[in-house]
N, C-alpha and C positions, 0 to 999 in steps of 0.2 A: 504494500500500500504506500509506503514511503517513497518508492520510486516514481509514483505518479503525481506527487505533490507539485513538482515544477510544471508539469503539464496543466495542472489545475490552476496554478498561478498564471500561466500563459493564456488560459481560457478567458481571462478577463479582457484581453485584447479582442478576442473574437466576439465576446458578448457585447463589448462596447461598439465594435464595428457594426454588429447586427442591430444594436440600438439606433445607430445612425441611419441604417437602411430603413428601419421601421418608421422612425419619426424624424425625417430630415428637416421639417419645418421648425422643430424645437432647437436645432443646433445653433442657429444664429442668435436666438435670444438667450441661450444658455452657455455661450462660449466663455464668458468671463467666469461663470460658476465652475465650468469644467476645468479651466486653468487654475482656479483657486483650489479645487479638489485635488488636482495634481500636486500642488505645493503642500497641502495639508497631509495627504497620504504619503508623499515623499518624505516629509519631515518626520512623520510617525515611524516610517520604515527605517530611516537612518537612526532615529533615536532608539528603536528596538534593537537594531543591529549593534549599535554602540554598547547597549546594555548587555546583550547576549554574548558578544564576542570580545569583551574587554579583557578577559583573562588569557586569550590566545597570544597576541603580540600587540602590546600597547602602541608601539610606533607605527606598525602597519595599519592598525585600526584608526589611529589618529589621521594618517594620510588619507585613508579611505573616507573617513568622515569629512575631511576638508574638501576633497574632490567632489564627493556626491552632494554635499551641502551647497557648494558653489554652483554646481550644475542645476540644482533645484531652484535656486533663486537667481539664475542668470536672466538678464533682461531680454536679450534677443534669443528667443527659443525657436528652433526649427524642429521639424519632425525627426530628422536624423539625430539631433541631439536628444530628443525625447526617447527615441528607441535605444540609443546608447545608454542613457540614464536608466531605462527600464532593465536593460541587460546587466548594468552595473549593480542595480539593486537585487536582481535575481541571482547573481553569482554567489553571494554568501549563503544562499539557501542550501548549498551543497556542503558547507562547512559546519552548519549547526547540528546539534544533537537531535535525535529523532523526536524527542518530546517538545522541542521548540519549533520544529518546522511547520506544523499546522497554523500557528499564530502568524508567522511571517507569510505563509502562503495565502491566508485570507486577506491580509493587508495588501499584498501584491495583486491579488485578484481585484480588490477594490481600486487600486491604483490603475489597473489596466482598463477598467470600465470607461472613465473619461478620456483616457489616452486613445483607446480604440475609436471612440466617437470623434475625437479631433483628427485622427488619421483619416477616417472616412470623409470628414469635411474637407481636409486638405486635398485628398484625391479627387473629390467632386469638383473643387474649384479649379484644379489644373487640368 
């Protein structure tokens, strides 16, 4: 069961994309809320990872925290940057102990929902 948790976290992207397909008229009015949700769930994810992984390697976790935090609050965000950040947040899922993985998986699923919707909107515009 633990092997499928990264796939469940990635399912948030597909669910968000499907949400964009089902309700495209809601994307334009909800764009600022989707971006705010990305920042909130990204901050929660980085905070949880900092808490869970602190005992592994303090220097490595500090560098990871600084990089991911700066990407979360970057002013000019592109979809490539968003996907890189999602992959960066997904990477520590493989380092966590099994009893901590469901918590991070659920937060990453929730992070993927607005991200998938914004990806749909970006594809639709171009």
